[in-house]
C-alpha positions in Angstrom: -15.9 -8.4 12.7 -15.0 -5.5 14.5 -13.5 -2.0 12.8 -11.7 -1.0 15.7 -8.2 0.0 15.0 -5.4 -1.3 17.4 -2.2 -0.8 17.9 -1.9 -4.8 16.9 -4.0 -4.4 14.0 -1.4 -1.5 12.6 1.3 -2.9 13.4 0.5 -6.0 11.7 -0.4 -4.0 8.1 3.0 -2.1 8.8 4.6 -5.3 9.1 3.3 -6.6 5.5 4.0 -3.1 4.2 7.2 -3.2 5.2 8.2 -6.5 3.1 7.1 -5.2 -0.2 10.4 -4.6 -2.3 11.9 -1.5 -3.7 10.5 -1.7 -7.4 7.0 -3.4 -6.4 3.9 -2.5 -5.1 1.1 -4.4 -3.5 -2.7 -2.9 -3.1 -5.0 -2.3 -0.2 -6.9 -5.2 -1.0 -3.8 -7.6 -1.3 -2.9 -6.3 2.2 -6.1 -6.8 3.5 -6.2 -10.5 2.2 -2.5 -11.3 3.8 -4.1 -10.0 7.0 -6.8 -12.2 7.3 -9.7 -8.9 6.5 -10.2 -9.4 2.9 -13.0 -7.0 2.9 -11.5 -4.3 4.8 -8.8 -2.6 2.2 -10.5 0.4 3.2 -9.4 -0.1 6.6 -5.9 -0.9 5.5 -5.8 2.7 3.9 -6.8 4.7 7.1 -3.8 2.9 8.7 -1.4 3.7 6.4 -2.4 7.5 6.3 -1.6 7.2 9.9 1.7 5.2 9.4 4.0 8.6 10.2 3.2 8.3 14.2 4.5 4.7 14.2 7.6 5.1 12.3 8.9 4.9 8.6 7.1 2.6 6.3 7.4 2.5 2.9 3.7 3.3 2.5 4.2 4.9 -1.0 4.4 1.2 -2.3 0.8 1.1 -1.8 -2.0 1.7 -4.4 -5.5 0.7 -4.9 -7.0 -2.2 -7.3 -6.4 -0.6 -10.5 -3.0 0.9 -10.0 -4.2 4.6 -9.0 -1.8 6.8 -6.3 -3.4 7.7 -3.3 -5.0 11.2 -3.4 -3.3 14.0 -1.6 0.3 11.6 -1.1 1.8 14.3 -3.7 5.4 12.6 -4.2 3.8 9.3 -4.0 4.4 8.9 -8.1 7.8 10.4 -7.5 8.8 8.0 -5.0 7.8 5.3 -7.1 9.5 6.4 -10.4 12.8 6.5 -8.4 12.1 2.7 -7.2 11.6 1.7 -11.5 7.7 1.6 -10.9 6.7 1.5 -13.9 3.0 3.5 -15.1 0.8 3.1 -17.7 0.0 6.0 -20.5 -2.9 6.8 -17.8 -0.9 7.6 -15.0 -1.9 4.2 -13.3 1.0 2.1 -11.7 1.5 -1.2 -14.3 0.2 -4.1 -12.0 1.4 -6.6 -14.6 4.7 -5.7 -14.2 5.3 -4.1 -10.9 2.7 -6.0 -8.6 4.1 -7.5 -5.5 4.0 -11.5 -5.5 4.2 -12.7 -2.2 
């Protein structure tokens, strides 16, 4: 399976991200599974890093498998907190309570 990033793939990922409700988060791997590319969570991360070129999407609602926020996305935690997303003492999102269940 090719890892080429096409506009079609970008919009496929972003359409899933657009569905994440306020106050919930999804993981990169979760999104990859939803689009049928379960081994491409890093590709999802790369696409989200480019999302600003494609419009406004709630990419702040996507975290890694452990609930860590994206490096360099400095206001991600503040935006999640403003939506009521709970964080654990270690600074990770409380996935047990805040992970989006489709």
